N, C-alpha and C positions, 0 to 999 in steps of 0.2 A: 399454527400447528404446534402440538406438544409432543416432544420426543422423550421417551423413557429409555434409560441405558442401565444395564446391569454390569457388574464387574466382568471384564473381558480381557483376553490376551490378543494383542494386535500383532500380526505377522503376515509375511508373504510379499507379494510384488504388486505395485500399483503405478499408474502413470501420474506424474505430477500435474496438478491443475494448471491450465495454461495461464501465463502471466497476463494479468489485466493491465499492468504497466506497459509492457511491450505492445499488447494488442491496441491499447488506446493510442500509442505513438504511431503504430502502423496505420490505424484508421485516419488519424489527423494528417498523416503523410499523403493521403489520397487527395488532399486539397492542393498539393504541390506537384505530384507526379502520379502516374498510373500505378495502382497497387492491386495485387491479386493475392488474397490470403486463401490458403488451402482450406481453412475452416476458421470461422469467427467464434470465439468463446461466447457462451450464452449467458455470462454473468450480467447483472443489471447495469454495471458501470460501462461495460463495453457496448451494450445495447444503446445506452444513452449517447455515447460518443458517435456511434454509427448514425443515429438519428440526427444529431447535431450537424454532422457533415452533410447529410442529405438535405436538411433544412437550409443550410447555407448555400448549397448548390442550387436549390430551388428558389433562392432569393427571398426567403421568409425574413421578417423583421422581428420575430419573437422566438426565443429559444428556451426550452425547459430542460434543465440539467439533472433532474431527479436528485439523487444523493451523491453524484460523482464530483468530488472536489478536484480530482485530477483534471477532468475535462473542463471544469469551470475555470480553473486558474490558467490552464494552458490556452484556452480559446480566447480569453480576453485580449492578450497581446495580438493574437491572430486577427481579431476583429479590427483592431487599430491599424494593422498592416493593410487590411482590405478596405479601410476607410468606410466601414459600415456603421450605421446607427441602429442599434438593436437592443430590444428589451430582453433581459435574461432573468430567470427565476429558477428556483429549485424547491425541493421538499424541506421539511422543517429542520432536518439535520444539516442541510446546506445553508439554510438561512441563518443558522447560529455560527457559521464559520466566519471569522474576521477576514476582511479583505483590505486591511489598512495599508499594505504595501503598494496598493495601486496609486497612492499619492505620489509615488516616485515616477510614474510613467508620464513623462512630459508629452504634451500634445494630446493626452487623453482626458476626457471629461466623463465622470462617473456620478450619476444622479441617483441617489438612494430614494426609492419611491415610498418607503415606509421608515422615515427617520427614527432613530432610536435614541434613548436617553443619553448615551455616552458619546453620540456624534460619530461613531465609527461607520465605515463603509460596509454595507452588507446588502444581501438580496432582499427583495427584488430591486433591480436598478436598470438604468439605461446607460449603455456604453456608446460613446461616440468620439470622434476626433481622428487624428492621423499620427502614427508613430514617428518620432524623430529618429534620425539615423544612428544616434548614440544614446544609450539609456543607462542610467545608474539606478540600481534597485537594491534594497536590503535583502539579505539572504536568510534571515532567521525564520520568518513566518512560514515560508514554503519555498522549496526549490522549484516547484511547478511553474511559478511565474518565469523563472529563468529558462526552463524548458520551452515554455510558450514563446518567449522572446526569440529563442533560437529558431523556432519554426517561422515566426513572424519575419525575422530578417532574412530567412531563406526565401520567403515569398517575395520580399523586396529586392533580393539579390545581394545585399550587403548590409552589415550592421556591426555594432560593437556594444558589448555589455560590460559594465563595471559593477561587480557584485560587492556590496558593502558587507564586510564580515560582522558577526560570525555567520557562516553559511551552514545550513542544515541539509541533511540528506544529499550530500554531494554526489553519491553514487548514481542518483537518478539523472543528474545533469550529464554525467558521463554516458549513461545509457542513451539519452537523447542525442548526444553527439555521435555515438556509434551508429544509431539509426540513420541520421542524416549523412554521415560519412559513407555508409554502406551503399548509398545510391549516387555517390559522386559529388556530394556537397563537401565543403571544407569548413569544419568547426575546430578551431584551435583554442584550447583552454590553457592559459598561462596564469597561474596563481589565481587572482580575483578578476582577471580580464578575459573575456571570451570574444573572439572575432569570428564572424560568420561570412562566408562567401559562397554563393550558389549561382550557378548559371543553369544549363540544361541538365536536369537530373535523370538518372537511369530509372527504368521501371523496376518495381519490386514485385517479386513472385516468391512466396515462401510460406512458412508456417510460423505460428506463435510458439515460442519455447515455453517450457514449464517454469513455474514460479517457486523460488526457494522459500519465501516466507509462508506461502500457503501450504507447500509440501511439508514444512517443518511441523505442522500439527500432526501429520501422519507419523513422522519420524519420532516425535516426542511421545505420541500415543503408544508407539511400540516400546520405547525406552522405559516408560513408567509402568508398563504392564508386563515387563519381562520378555518381550518378543524381539524379533529382529525383522528388518524390512529393507527392501530394495525399491527405490523410487526412480523411475526412468523418465525420459523426455525432457531432461534439464539441459541447460546450456553450460559449457565449460566455464568455471569461475574465472572472471576477468581479473586483471591486476588491481583495479581500483576497489575501494572499500564499498560494499553494498550488502544487500540481503543475503547473498551467497556466503557471507561471513558466518552465518548460522552453522555451517559445516564445522568451522574451527571452534566456535563457541561451545558446541556440544562436545567436541573432542577435549576441550579444556576441563570438562567435568570428569574425565576418565573413561568415557564411552568410546566405542569404535565409531568413527564417522569419517568416511572416505568417499571421494568422487572419482570415478573412473569412466572416461568417455561421457555419455549422457546420463549415467546412473549414479545414484547416491545410496550407499550402504550404511546402515546404522544398526548397532547392536550394543546392548548394555554390558557392563563389566562389574567386577566386585568393587572397583574404585569409584567413589562418588564424591567429588569435590565441589564445594560451594562456588558460585560464580559471581564475579563482579565485572560488569561491562558498561561502557557508555552506549546509550542508544540514540544519541542526538542525530546521528547519520543513518540509523536503521530503526526508526520508531515503530515500523510495522512488525518488527520481531518481538516487541515487548509482550504481547499476549501469549504467544507460544512459549517464550522463555519463562513466563510466569508459571506455566504449567510444569515445566521441568524443575524450576527452582523450588516449587512447592513440595517436591518429593525428595529433595537432597537435604540431609541433615545439616544443620548449621544455618548461618545467615548468608543469603545471597543478596546482591544489590544491583539495581538498574540505575546507573548514574545518568545525569543530564537528561532527565525525563520530563521536564516542564512542558515541552511541546505536545505531550500526550493529551493535554487538556483541550486541544483544538482539533481532535480527531472526530470520528462519527459520534462518539460520546466523549465525555471527560474521562479518558482512559486511566488516569491516575485513580480516580474514584471507582470506576467500574471494574478495573483489575483487582483492586483491594477488596471491594465488596464481594466480588465473585469468589476470590480466595477464601474470604471469611465465611461465605455461605457453605464452603466445603471444609470448614474447620481449620483452615490454615491462617496463622497470624501474619499480618502484613501491615506496614504503615509507611507514611510519606513524610519526609522532612528535607527542606533545603535542596530540592532538585533530585532527591534520591528515594526510590522505592526500595524498602528493605523487606525481604520475605524470609520468614523463619520456617525452614523446611521441616516436614514431619510426615505423618500419615493422614492423607485426606479422609474425611468422613462423607457419608452420603449427603448430597446437597441438592439444592433446587434454585434455579434463577429464572427470571424473565429477561430475555434478550433486550437490551436497551437500544434496539435498532442499530446494533453494531455487530457486524458479521464476525469479527475476530474475537469478540467477547463470548459469543455463542460457541465458537470453536474451542476456546479455552475451557469453557464449562464442559464441552464434550470430552476433552482429554481427561479432565479431573474425574468425570463420571465413569470413564473407562477403568479408572483405578479403584473408585469407591462406590460407584452407582450413583444415579441421580436423574433429575428431570430438567429439561430445558424447554421453557415456554417461548412462544414467538420464534421457534427454531427455524422458520423459513427465512429469517433475516440473513442466513448464510448465502442466499442467492445473489447478494451484492457482488460477491467475488467468486464463489465456488458453489454453484447450485447442486453439485454432486457430492458434497461433503459427507452427508449422512449415508448415502448409498455406498460411497467408497469405504467408509469405516465398516459397514456391514460386510463388504466383500473381503475385508481383512480380518474378520472374526468378531467384530463388535456385536454384542447382544442388544439390538436396538428394536424398539417398537414405537409405532405412532399411537399415542393415547387419544 
């Protein structure tokens, strides 16, 4: 699908896209207790997680993970807790993801079926073995292993995790703990040690809250086109650092950015300050922040960005190349992406099978006009993205 966008003003009210991170956690929770979701998001990753759970319950010995790295990394420790021998595979974006932290999972055996030149662990592979009651795992590659271990030890009833620093995306570990604790489990996080105790868990019946990272593309689309927006169906920002920090990051640039109840209100102002933020713990904010930084005069910086290389695309390169396609100077050095803000020009990209890069291009095109090819890639997380933009005033057509 090819989408053409003309200069537009984004304003009005919209519901936040449901959080695929929460949704996947609730779906996997159904392996441990009864779960009833009022609605299941239709994004590709959540569909994958739902199918994986059904396949496990049906006793299948092969799982296909599509492009869902969250489901992949969380389900591997769960398989070890279940003591299952299972072949797992995914699409090309998932096959390029490194899985080297699996070497720390004692009791697990991971056989790569297509060995690569550097000897790293990758898909397709066979997982087998039995999880030991205490696990030490490094925290840099992905927090999703840690979240998976929390679920695994909840299945076993008890376990202890020692996370080797540095730890990335800590907020998602706290999110997992909140989900387990909400149904009567006990997950205690003390520095780099996590202790899990689960007996009989309560049933879960509820809805999936909105996603701040996905909603931020709407917020920034309004900011850079001179509009204002109210985004509803979000959860109150918790005390730990996570994707909800985008509310404060936007405020640091001088814009109005406030959350009241379940709604986030964003409006521009005459003050436009460059931004310098670490994204090690919030890597999914990098693409939307890039769109904001592109329109603020001066140099803005995304620090500690090396982990962006192992996302759906090498996001260091794809963020920079997308910005340059719209006439914005950006470069990378020593862990930092530097963006020299200015006035975007009409641009064109082909989505590199990375939903957030397509959304970044969408925001820039709202300001300057442009074309996004392979635009359907947004379905990985938010299949309603283009429709929602149109409802907010975007001049969009399918070419």
